[in-house]
C-alpha positions in Angstrom: -26.9 -1.5 6.2 -23.7 0.0 6.0 -22.9 0.3 2.8 -23.5 3.5 0.5 -26.6 4.2 -1.3 -24.1 5.1 -4.5 -22.1 1.9 -3.9 -25.3 -0.4 -3.7 -26.1 1.2 -7.0 -22.9 -0.2 -8.0 -22.6 -3.4 -6.9 -26.1 -3.9 -8.0 -25.0 -3.2 -11.7 -21.9 -6.1 -11.7 -25.2 -8.4 -11.3 -25.4 -8.8 -14.8 -22.2 -7.6 -15.9 -20.2 -10.9 -15.8 -20.6 -14.2 -17.5 -21.0 -15.6 -13.6 -22.1 -14.0 -10.4 -18.7 -15.3 -8.9 -17.0 -13.2 -11.6 -18.3 -9.9 -9.9 -16.9 -10.3 -6.3 -12.9 -9.0 -7.2 -14.6 -5.5 -8.5 -17.1 -6.0 -5.7 -14.4 -6.1 -3.0 -12.7 -3.0 -4.7 -16.0 -1.0 -4.3 -16.6 -1.6 -1.1 -12.5 -1.1 0.3 -12.9 2.3 -2.2 -15.7 3.0 0.3 -14.4 1.9 3.7 -11.1 1.6 3.4 -10.8 -2.0 4.5 -12.8 -5.5 4.3 -14.9 -6.2 7.2 -17.3 -9.1 7.7 -20.4 -7.2 7.8 -19.3 -5.0 4.7 -18.6 -8.4 3.1 -21.6 -10.2 3.6 -23.7 -6.8 2.4 -22.0 -6.8 -0.6 -22.5 -10.5 -0.9 -26.2 -10.1 0.1 -26.5 -7.6 -2.6 -24.5 -9.2 -6.0 -26.1 -12.6 -5.5 -22.8 -14.9 -4.1 -22.7 -16.7 -1.3 -21.0 -15.4 2.0 -18.7 -17.3 2.2 -17.3 -16.9 -1.2 -16.8 -13.7 -0.6 -15.1 -14.0 2.7 -12.7 -16.5 1.7 -12.0 -14.3 -1.8 -11.1 -11.4 0.2 -9.1 -13.2 2.9 -6.6 -14.8 0.0 -5.8 -11.2 -0.8 -3.4 -9.2 1.4 -3.7 -5.7 -0.7 -7.3 -5.2 1.1 -7.3 -5.1 4.9 -9.5 -6.4 7.1 -9.6 -3.8 9.6 -9.8 -0.3 9.8 -6.5 1.0 9.2 -4.6 4.6 9.5 -4.3 7.3 7.5 -1.3 5.9 6.0 -0.8 2.4 6.0 3.0 1.3 6.2 3.7 -2.3 4.3 7.4 -2.8 4.6 8.9 -5.7 2.2 10.8 -8.1 4.1 11.3 -10.9 1.5 15.1 -11.9 0.9 16.5 -8.7 -1.6 14.7 -6.4 0.8 16.0 -8.3 4.0 19.3 -8.2 2.8 19.5 -4.5 2.4 18.0 -3.9 5.6 14.7 -4.2 6.0 14.7 -5.6 10.0 16.3 -2.3 10.7 13.6 -0.3 8.8 11.2 -1.8 10.5 12.7 -1.8 13.8 13.2 2.2 13.2 9.7 2.8 12.3 8.7 1.0 15.2 10.5 3.3 17.5 9.3 6.6 15.4 5.7 5.6 15.4 6.1 4.3 18.7 3.7 0.9 17.7 4.6 -2.2 16.4 4.0 -4.2 13.6 0.0 -4.3 13.0 -0.6 -1.4 15.3 -1.7 1.7 14.4 -1.0 5.0 16.3 -3.2 6.5 18.5 -4.0 9.1 16.5 -5.1 6.8 13.6 -2.6 7.9 11.0 -0.4 5.4 10.6 -0.9 1.7 10.6 2.7 -1.0 10.6 2.6 -4.1 8.3 5.6 -5.8 7.1 4.5 -7.6 3.8 6.2 -10.8 1.7 7.1 -9.0 -1.8 6.3 -6.2 -3.4 8.0 -6.7 -5.9 10.9 -4.0 -6.3 13.7 -6.4 -5.0 16.1 -3.9 -7.5 15.5 -1.2 -5.1 15.6 -2.8 -1.4 14.7 -1.7 1.2 11.5 -0.1 0.0 7.9 0.3 1.4 4.5 0.4 -0.4 2.3 3.5 1.3 -1.1 3.3 0.6 -0.8 2.7 -3.2 2.7 4.4 -3.6 6.1 2.7 -3.6 9.6 4.1 -1.6 12.6 3.2 -2.7 16.5 3.0 -2.0 15.0 3.8 1.9 17.4 5.6 4.4 16.3 6.6 7.6 16.8 10.1 6.7 14.2 9.4 3.5 11.8 7.8 6.4 12.0 11.0 8.3 11.6 13.3 5.9 8.2 11.0 4.3 6.8 10.6 8.2 7.5 14.3 8.6 5.2 15.2 5.4 2.6 12.6 5.9 2.4 14.3 9.2 2.1 17.6 7.8 -0.8 16.0 5.4 1.2 15.9 2.0 2.0 12.8 0.5 0.3 9.8 -0.5 
């Protein structure tokens, strides 16, 4: 058993809360993500068994949503938008700068487990490009100076 007793109890309560068991999958994904910070196959299988849906349905739903990391990520999950508006405003340069500054490539986590760097297709903030989402916060109109300040604050344990 990977899932805590508290989360198991909350998952069990979902079974009768919705008209169908499949309707409880999204709330279940949020509960598991809140506990672990990612959705691993073992956690998903366990949650599926608790709410009474197929493991396939649970895993397929989880794989559809990019907001749920599928493996452990750093304390700060940096997601740089690289879609058209952000790309035109320098998102690729921003990604290169972050890779250099953090000493990792896209998809990697720093050895200290603090930062994970991803690129994403669109975060819906085209008018403030280039931008990135870190955990649940948006950071917009980014420059190297702003990125330096943010990274420094996160290293001190401040922010997101």
